PAZAMAR-962071 format. One record per atom (N, C-alpha, C): residue number from 1; atom name; x, y, z. Coordinates in nm, 3 decimals. Example, Ala and Ser with C-alpha at 12.3 -4.5 7.8 and 13.67 -1.06 7.14 Angstrom:
2
NODE   num   atome        xx        yy        zz
NODE     1       N     1.319    -0.569     0.780
NODE     1      CA     1.230    -0.450     0.780
NODE     1       C     1.320    -0.330     0.780
NODE     2       N     1.285    -0.225     0.708
NODE     2      CA     1.367    -0.106     0.714
NODE     2       C     1.290     0.003     0.787
***
This chain:
143
NODE   num   atome        xx        yy        zz
NODE     1       N     0.917    23.059     6.456
NODE     1      CA     0.789    23.066     6.543
NODE     1       C     0.869    23.138     6.674
NODE     2       N     0.849    23.256     6.708
NODE     2      CA     0.899    23.306     6.802
NODE     2       C     0.794    23.344     6.902
NODE     3       N     0.874    23.350     7.011
NODE     3      CA     0.784    23.349     7.150
NODE     3       C     0.700    23.262     7.142
NODE     4       N     0.715    23.132     7.122
NODE     4      CA     0.614    23.035     7.131
NODE     4       C     0.597    22.950     7.272
NODE     5       N     0.492    22.945     7.328
NODE     5      CA     0.474    22.890     7.465
NODE     5       C     0.487    22.702     7.456
NODE     6       N     0.566    22.669     7.516
NODE     6      CA     0.553    22.503     7.488
NODE     6       C     0.454    22.455     7.564
NODE     7       N     0.387    22.512     7.676
NODE     7      CA     0.260    22.476     7.738
NODE     7       C     0.150    22.473     7.603
NODE     8       N     0.131    22.581     7.575
NODE     8      CA     0.039    22.581     7.495
NODE     8       C     0.045    22.515     7.343
NODE     9       N     0.164    22.466     7.319
NODE     9      CA     0.176    22.385     7.200
NODE     9       C     0.143    22.208     7.240
NODE    10       N     0.152    22.206     7.379
NODE    10      CA     0.107    22.074     7.411
NODE    10       C    -0.034    22.037     7.427
NODE    11       N    -0.084    22.160     7.468
NODE    11      CA    -0.243    22.183     7.462
NODE    11       C    -0.294    22.160     7.338
NODE    12       N    -0.233    22.224     7.245
NODE    12      CA    -0.278    22.250     7.120
NODE    12       C    -0.251    22.105     7.046
NODE    13       N    -0.156    21.999     7.065
NODE    13      CA    -0.097    21.883     7.027
NODE    13       C    -0.208    21.786     7.101
NODE    14       N    -0.231    21.808     7.235
NODE    14      CA    -0.332    21.717     7.272
NODE    14       C    -0.488    21.718     7.206
NODE    15       N    -0.540    21.843     7.199
NODE    15      CA    -0.643    21.866     7.147
NODE    15       C    -0.680    21.815     7.019
NODE    16       N    -0.563    21.824     6.921
NODE    16      CA    -0.580    21.760     6.755
NODE    16       C    -0.563    21.631     6.785
NODE    17       N    -0.469    21.571     6.850
NODE    17      CA    -0.467    21.394     6.854
NODE    17       C    -0.618    21.336     6.894
NODE    18       N    -0.661    21.411     7.009
NODE    18      CA    -0.814    21.332     7.067
NODE    18       C    -0.896    21.368     6.946
NODE    19       N    -0.904    21.482     6.881
NODE    19      CA    -0.986    21.477     6.797
NODE    19       C    -0.985    21.401     6.660
NODE    20       N    -0.841    21.405     6.646
NODE    20      CA    -0.825    21.307     6.493
NODE    20       C    -0.867    21.147     6.537
NODE    21       N    -0.861    21.120     6.668
NODE    21      CA    -0.872    20.952     6.697
NODE    21       C    -1.017    20.926     6.671
NODE    22       N    -1.126    21.064     6.698
NODE    22      CA    -1.238    21.026     6.681
NODE    22       C    -1.333    21.065     6.547
NODE    23       N    -1.220    21.065     6.471
NODE    23      CA    -1.279    21.119     6.344
NODE    23       C    -1.197    21.061     6.239
NODE    24       N    -1.279    20.955     6.165
NODE    24      CA    -1.225    20.913     6.070
NODE    24       C    -1.207    20.958     5.930
NODE    25       N    -1.060    21.012     5.918
NODE    25      CA    -1.045    21.072     5.791
NODE    25       C    -1.017    20.994     5.664
NODE    26       N    -1.045    21.010     5.528
NODE    26      CA    -1.021    20.936     5.420
NODE    26       C    -0.874    20.990     5.361
NODE    27       N    -0.802    20.862     5.342
NODE    27      CA    -0.652    20.860     5.256
NODE    27       C    -0.652    20.771     5.104
NODE    28       N    -0.612    20.862     5.053
NODE    28      CA    -0.638    20.835     4.902
NODE    28       C    -0.521    20.771     4.864
NODE    29       N    -0.539    20.648     4.781
NODE    29      CA    -0.407    20.619     4.741
NODE    29       C    -0.428    20.527     4.637
NODE    30       N    -0.367    20.570     4.518
NODE    30      CA    -0.400    20.513     4.389
NODE    30       C    -0.543    20.513     4.350
NODE    31       N    -0.638    20.374     4.304
NODE    31      CA    -0.767    20.400     4.304
NODE    31       C    -0.859    20.312     4.432
NODE    32       N    -0.793    20.337     4.569
NODE    32      CA    -0.844    20.320     4.698
NODE    32       C    -0.885    20.434     4.762
NODE    33       N    -0.970    20.419     4.861
NODE    33      CA    -1.015    20.514     4.981
NODE    33       C    -0.984    20.416     5.109
NODE    34       N    -0.918    20.485     5.190
NODE    34      CA    -0.907    20.406     5.310
NODE    34       C    -0.972    20.498     5.420
NODE    35       N    -1.088    20.435     5.482
NODE    35      CA    -1.136    20.514     5.605
NODE    35       C    -1.086    20.398     5.706
NODE    36       N    -1.000    20.463     5.772
NODE    36      CA    -1.011    20.328     5.915
NODE    36       C    -0.959    20.185     5.849
NODE    37       N    -1.063    20.105     5.902
NODE    37      CA    -1.042    19.980     5.856
NODE    37       C    -1.146    19.951     5.754
NODE    38       N    -1.184    20.027     5.656
NODE    38      CA    -1.275    20.030     5.562
NODE    38       C    -1.178    20.052     5.415
NODE    39       N    -1.224    20.017     5.312
NODE    39      CA    -1.143    20.054     5.214
NODE    39       C    -1.267    20.037     5.068
NODE    40       N    -1.244    20.135     4.986
NODE    40      CA    -1.372    20.156     4.885
NODE    40       C    -1.244    20.148     4.779
NODE    41       N    -1.271    20.057     4.665
NODE    41      CA    -1.206    20.056     4.567
NODE    41       C    -1.279    20.071     4.444
NODE    42       N    -1.193    20.128     4.326
NODE    42      CA    -1.267    20.161     4.206
NODE    42       C    -1.232    20.064     4.119
NODE    43       N    -1.309    20.015     4.025
NODE    43      CA    -1.275    19.957     3.921
NODE    43       C    -1.357    20.005     3.785
NODE    44       N    -1.367    19.944     3.689
NODE    44      CA    -1.414    20.013     3.556
NODE    44       C    -1.557    20.001     3.562
NODE    45       N    -1.641    19.927     3.644
NODE    45      CA    -1.773    19.916     3.671
NODE    45       C    -1.845    19.990     3.802
NODE    46       N    -1.770    20.054     3.859
NODE    46      CA    -1.799    20.123     4.035
NODE    46       C    -1.684    20.086     4.121
NODE    47       N    -1.774    20.111     4.221
NODE    47      CA    -1.693    20.100     4.376
NODE    47       C    -1.742    19.996     4.464
NODE    48       N    -1.621    19.901     4.497
NODE    48      CA    -1.666    19.810     4.586
NODE    48       C    -1.594    19.811     4.735
NODE    49       N    -1.676    19.811     4.814
NODE    49      CA    -1.610    19.844     4.964
NODE    49       C    -1.602    19.732     5.062
NODE    50       N    -1.505    19.724     5.114
NODE    50      CA    -1.461    19.624     5.239
NODE    50       C    -1.427    19.680     5.333
NODE    51       N    -1.456    19.552     5.421
NODE    51      CA    -1.379    19.585     5.584
NODE    51       C    -1.333    19.476     5.585
NODE    52       N    -1.228    19.544     5.638
NODE    52      CA    -1.063    19.501     5.655
NODE    52       C    -1.051    19.424     5.815
NODE    53       N    -1.121    19.481     5.879
NODE    53      CA    -1.142    19.430     6.002
NODE    53       C    -1.220    19.262     6.035
NODE    54       N    -1.325    19.297     5.957
NODE    54      CA    -1.404    19.146     5.947
NODE    54       C    -1.364    19.089     5.810
NODE    55       N    -1.263    19.126     5.734
NODE    55      CA    -1.225    19.043     5.598
NODE    55       C    -1.337    19.014     5.518
NODE    56       N    -1.427    19.124     5.498
NODE    56      CA    -1.546    19.077     5.415
NODE    56       C    -1.572    19.158     5.316
NODE    57       N    -1.659    19.146     5.215
NODE    57      CA    -1.699    19.226     5.108
NODE    57       C    -1.819    19.295     5.104
NODE    58       N    -1.821    19.405     5.145
NODE    58      CA    -1.944    19.461     5.179
NODE    58       C    -2.087    19.472     5.078
NODE    59       N    -2.026    19.532     4.969
NODE    59      CA    -2.107    19.582     4.835
NODE    59       C    -2.031    19.616     4.718
NODE    60       N    -2.110    19.663     4.645
NODE    60      CA    -2.069    19.738     4.489
NODE    60       C    -2.142    19.827     4.508
NODE    61       N    -2.095    19.964     4.450
NODE    61      CA    -2.211    20.052     4.416
NODE    61       C    -2.156    20.124     4.299
NODE    62       N    -2.277    20.207     4.222
NODE    62      CA    -2.235    20.265     4.119
NODE    62       C    -2.177    20.407     4.155
NODE    63       N    -2.184    20.454     4.249
NODE    63      CA    -2.124    20.613     4.280
NODE    63       C    -2.028    20.621     4.370
NODE    64       N    -1.939    20.705     4.366
NODE    64      CA    -1.842    20.683     4.485
NODE    64       C    -1.893    20.746     4.607
NODE    65       N    -2.016    20.867     4.605
NODE    65      CA    -2.077    20.906     4.695
NODE    65       C    -2.111    20.821     4.814
NODE    66       N    -2.192    20.716     4.741
NODE    66      CA    -2.278    20.597     4.841
NODE    66       C    -2.159    20.492     4.884
NODE    67       N    -2.036    20.475     4.805
NODE    67      CA    -1.937    20.364     4.833
NODE    67       C    -1.875    20.440     4.982
NODE    68       N    -1.850    20.566     4.962
NODE    68      CA    -1.804    20.634     5.084
NODE    68       C    -1.839    20.653     5.183
NODE    69       N    -1.987    20.690     5.159
NODE    69      CA    -2.098    20.668     5.279
NODE    69       C    -2.092    20.556     5.379
NODE    70       N    -2.097    20.468     5.278
NODE    70      CA    -2.102    20.342     5.332
NODE    70       C    -1.980    20.291     5.411
NODE    71       N    -1.860    20.331     5.353
NODE    71      CA    -1.710    20.280     5.434
NODE    71       C    -1.723    20.401     5.536
NODE    72       N    -1.756    20.496     5.537
NODE    72      CA    -1.770    20.557     5.649
NODE    72       C    -1.854    20.510     5.802
NODE    73       N    -1.952    20.438     5.761
NODE    73      CA    -2.050    20.369     5.845
NODE    73       C    -1.982    20.244     5.900
NODE    74       N    -1.899    20.191     5.812
NODE    74      CA    -1.836    20.057     5.815
NODE    74       C    -1.703    20.107     5.934
NODE    75       N    -1.662    20.207     5.943
NODE    75      CA    -1.543    20.252     6.006
NODE    75       C    -1.600    20.306     6.114
NODE    76       N    -1.687    20.380     6.152
NODE    76      CA    -1.759    20.436     6.239
NODE    76       C    -1.833    20.349     6.319
NODE    77       N    -1.851    20.213     6.293
NODE    77      CA    -1.950    20.112     6.345
NODE    77       C    -2.086    20.148     6.355
NODE    78       N    -2.122    20.192     6.236
NODE    78      CA    -2.256    20.216     6.262
NODE    78       C    -2.329    20.133     6.102
NODE    79       N    -2.302    20.029     6.121
NODE    79      CA    -2.372    19.936     6.036
NODE    79       C    -2.517    19.913     6.022
NODE    80       N    -2.603    19.981     6.119
NODE    80      CA    -2.726    19.984     6.100
NODE    80       C    -2.790    20.066     5.986
NODE    81       N    -2.702    20.176     5.929
NODE    81      CA    -2.720    20.261     5.878
NODE    81       C    -2.705    20.241     5.720
NODE    82       N    -2.641    20.111     5.716
NODE    82      CA    -2.617    20.092     5.565
NODE    82       C    -2.750    20.098     5.482
NODE    83       N    -2.832    19.982     5.544
NODE    83      CA    -2.973    19.970     5.466
NODE    83       C    -3.037    20.116     5.426
NODE    84       N    -3.015    20.197     5.526
NODE    84      CA    -3.045    20.331     5.498
NODE    84       C    -3.023    20.382     5.380
NODE    85       N    -2.869    20.389     5.378
NODE    85      CA    -2.760    20.416     5.255
NODE    85       C    -2.794    20.349     5.106
NODE    86       N    -2.877    20.236     5.130
NODE    86      CA    -2.860    20.137     4.998
NODE    86       C    -3.020    20.214     4.949
NODE    87       N    -3.122    20.223     5.022
NODE    87      CA    -3.210    20.249     5.030
NODE    87       C    -3.235    20.385     4.927
NODE    88       N    -3.146    20.493     5.011
NODE    88      CA    -3.126    20.619     4.903
NODE    88       C    -3.067    20.599     4.798
NODE    89       N    -2.963    20.532     4.764
NODE    89      CA    -2.908    20.509     4.676
NODE    89       C    -2.985    20.422     4.541
NODE    90       N    -3.092    20.362     4.584
NODE    90      CA    -3.145    20.332     4.488
NODE    90       C    -3.281    20.433     4.408
NODE    91       N    -3.324    20.495     4.524
NODE    91      CA    -3.378    20.581     4.510
NODE    91       C    -3.323    20.711     4.401
NODE    92       N    -3.176    20.748     4.448
NODE    92      CA    -3.094    20.835     4.354
NODE    92       C    -3.078    20.793     4.208
NODE    93       N    -3.054    20.660     4.228
NODE    93      CA    -3.013    20.578     4.099
NODE    93       C    -3.184    20.613     3.983
NODE    94       N    -3.309    20.594     4.056
NODE    94      CA    -3.392    20.595     3.992
NODE    94       C    -3.467    20.738     3.948
NODE    95       N    -3.418    20.831     4.019
NODE    95      CA    -3.448    20.966     3.979
NODE    95       C    -3.331    21.030     3.872
NODE    96       N    -3.240    20.966     3.867
NODE    96      CA    -3.128    20.989     3.779
NODE    96       C    -3.147    20.914     3.662
NODE    97       N    -3.174    20.796     3.657
NODE    97      CA    -3.231    20.781     3.513
NODE    97       C    -3.357    20.840     3.471
NODE    98       N    -3.449    20.836     3.546
NODE    98      CA    -3.571    20.954     3.514
NODE    98       C    -3.531    21.080     3.419
NODE    99       N    -3.445    21.151     3.490
NODE    99      CA    -3.357    21.266     3.438
NODE    99       C    -3.294    21.248     3.318
NODE   100       N    -3.217    21.122     3.307
NODE   100      CA    -3.180    21.137     3.152
NODE   100       C    -3.272    21.051     3.057
NODE   101       N    -3.408    21.025     3.101
NODE   101      CA    -3.508    21.000     2.981
NODE   101       C    -3.532    21.095     2.941
NODE   102       N    -3.598    21.202     3.071
NODE   102      CA    -3.658    21.323     3.013
NODE   102       C    -3.550    21.418     2.932
NODE   103       N    -3.440    21.419     2.981
NODE   103      CA    -3.346    21.492     2.894
NODE   103       C    -3.346    21.462     2.745
NODE   104       N    -3.331    21.304     2.722
NODE   104      CA    -3.346    21.277     2.602
NODE   104       C    -3.479    21.310     2.524
NODE   105       N    -3.603    21.317     2.582
NODE   105      CA    -3.687    21.344     2.534
NODE   105       C    -3.702    21.500     2.498
NODE   106       N    -3.658    21.562     2.577
NODE   106      CA    -3.651    21.705     2.542
NODE   106       C    -3.563    21.742     2.448
NODE   107       N    -3.458    21.696     2.410
NODE   107      CA    -3.341    21.698     2.301
NODE   107       C    -3.423    21.662     2.176
NODE   108       N    -3.478    21.536     2.185
NODE   108      CA    -3.502    21.481     2.061
NODE   108       C    -3.683    21.488     2.018
NODE   109       N    -3.780    21.523     2.109
NODE   109      CA    -3.895    21.569     2.047
NODE   109       C    -3.917    21.676     1.969
NODE   110       N    -4.006    21.672     1.895
NODE   110      CA    -4.040    21.788     1.811
NODE   110       C    -4.175    21.865     1.857
NODE   111       N    -4.263    21.778     1.956
NODE   111      CA    -4.397    21.827     1.988
NODE   111       C    -4.364    21.913     2.123
NODE   112       N    -4.399    22.026     2.084
NODE   112      CA    -4.362    22.136     2.213
NODE   112       C    -4.462    22.109     2.345
NODE   113       N    -4.549    22.043     2.347
NODE   113      CA    -4.641    22.022     2.439
NODE   113       C    -4.544    21.877     2.538
NODE   114       N    -4.503    21.829     2.469
NODE   114      CA    -4.437    21.681     2.518
NODE   114       C    -4.285    21.741     2.579
NODE   115       N    -4.240    21.851     2.479
NODE   115      CA    -4.094    21.908     2.541
NODE   115       C    -4.101    21.962     2.666
NODE   116       N    -4.212    22.050     2.659
NODE   116      CA    -4.242    22.147     2.807
NODE   116       C    -4.252    22.032     2.916
NODE   117       N    -4.351    21.923     2.874
NODE   117      CA    -4.383    21.847     3.007
NODE   117       C    -4.245    21.757     3.040
NODE   118       N    -4.160    21.713     2.933
NODE   118      CA    -4.034    21.641     2.994
NODE   118       C    -3.929    21.737     3.052
NODE   119       N    -3.939    21.896     3.022
NODE   119      CA    -3.851    21.935     3.071
NODE   119       C    -3.881    21.975     3.233
NODE   120       N    -4.015    21.998     3.234
NODE   120      CA    -4.055    22.015     3.397
NODE   120       C    -4.041    21.879     3.462
NODE   121       N    -4.067    21.778     3.401
NODE   121      CA    -4.032    21.660     3.503
NODE   121       C    -3.876    21.602     3.504
NODE   122       N    -3.825    21.671     3.433
NODE   122      CA    -3.630    21.676     3.392
NODE   122       C    -3.610    21.762     3.522
NODE   123       N    -3.639    21.874     3.534
NODE   123      CA    -3.602    21.953     3.659
NODE   123       C    -3.665    21.914     3.802
NODE   124       N    -3.772    21.855     3.787
NODE   124      CA    -3.811    21.781     3.930
NODE   124       C    -3.699    21.664     3.952
NODE   125       N    -3.653    21.571     3.850
NODE   125      CA    -3.585    21.466     3.889
NODE   125       C    -3.481    21.516     3.936
NODE   126       N    -3.402    21.622     3.877
NODE   126      CA    -3.264    21.681     3.924
NODE   126       C    -3.284    21.705     4.074
NODE   127       N    -3.352    21.799     4.098
NODE   127      CA    -3.397    21.844     4.209
NODE   127       C    -3.385    21.773     4.313
NODE   128       N    -3.466    21.604     4.310
NODE   128      CA    -3.467    21.501     4.358
NODE   128       C    -3.353    21.422     4.399
NODE   129       N    -3.257    21.450     4.269
NODE   129      CA    -3.124    21.378     4.276
NODE   129       C    -3.051    21.469     4.382
NODE   130       N    -3.062    21.600     4.395
NODE   130      CA    -2.984    21.694     4.487
NODE   130       C    -3.028    21.647     4.620
NODE   131       N    -3.152    21.660     4.663
NODE   131      CA    -3.191    21.607     4.785
NODE   131       C    -3.153    21.507     4.839
NODE   132       N    -3.154    21.389     4.782
NODE   132      CA    -3.117    21.255     4.791
NODE   132       C    -2.941    21.258     4.841
NODE   133       N    -2.896    21.285     4.724
NODE   133      CA    -2.725    21.298     4.747
NODE   133       C    -2.699    21.382     4.877
NODE   134       N    -2.762    21.535     4.922
NODE   134      CA    -2.747    21.577     5.073
NODE   134       C    -2.765    21.489     5.151
NODE   135       N    -2.893    21.381     5.168
NODE   135      CA    -2.928    21.320     5.260
NODE   135       C    -2.803    21.184     5.282
NODE   136       N    -2.751    21.121     5.159
NODE   136      CA    -2.623    21.034     5.155
NODE   136       C    -2.513    21.114     5.242
NODE   137       N    -2.469    21.240     5.177
NODE   137      CA    -2.372    21.313     5.262
NODE   137       C    -2.392    21.336     5.430
NODE   138       N    -2.495    21.321     5.446
NODE   138      CA    -2.523    21.341     5.608
NODE   138       C    -2.452    21.258     5.645
NODE   139       N    -2.459    21.112     5.618
NODE   139      CA    -2.425    20.997     5.706
NODE   139       C    -2.235    21.022     5.675
NODE   140       N    -2.181    21.075     5.575
NODE   140      CA    -2.057    21.126     5.595
NODE   140       C    -1.981    21.179     5.687
NODE   141       N    -2.077    21.301     5.711
NODE   141      CA    -2.003    21.436     5.767
NODE   141       C    -2.103    21.403     5.904
NODE   142       N    -2.180    21.303     5.949
NODE   142      CA    -2.241    21.296     6.065
NODE   142       C    -2.329    21.407     6.130
NODE   143       N    -2.389    21.475     6.014
NODE   143      CA    -2.536    21.567     6.050
NODE   143       C    -2.646    21.513     6.130
***
């Protein structure tokens, strides 16, 4: 870098350091994701979330998205949001299971009327999954 101003470099470093202290960044290592004092660990059944500061197991979830959202809330000390995320995760699971059922019906039924109804319900269930997924992502990105 030619003609770099040391004062500008110092100002830029201060801005970056200040923002990084306020923003919890995830660090992936092996089968775990660390966000400050929260850890998400993957096993063959799903994802466990631990709070290392409190030395406690927060819970177990099927999806990585939900586990990361809860870990982010633990790391940013927004534990009151965990119940909302659990509620959204239950709704997401319900709509996902509905979508799987309707897809199976579409693929295996010979009745055209039943196939059309199941296809419409499948599309509605998938759309509901995407809406709920976005709501969970909002907890991660603090929107």
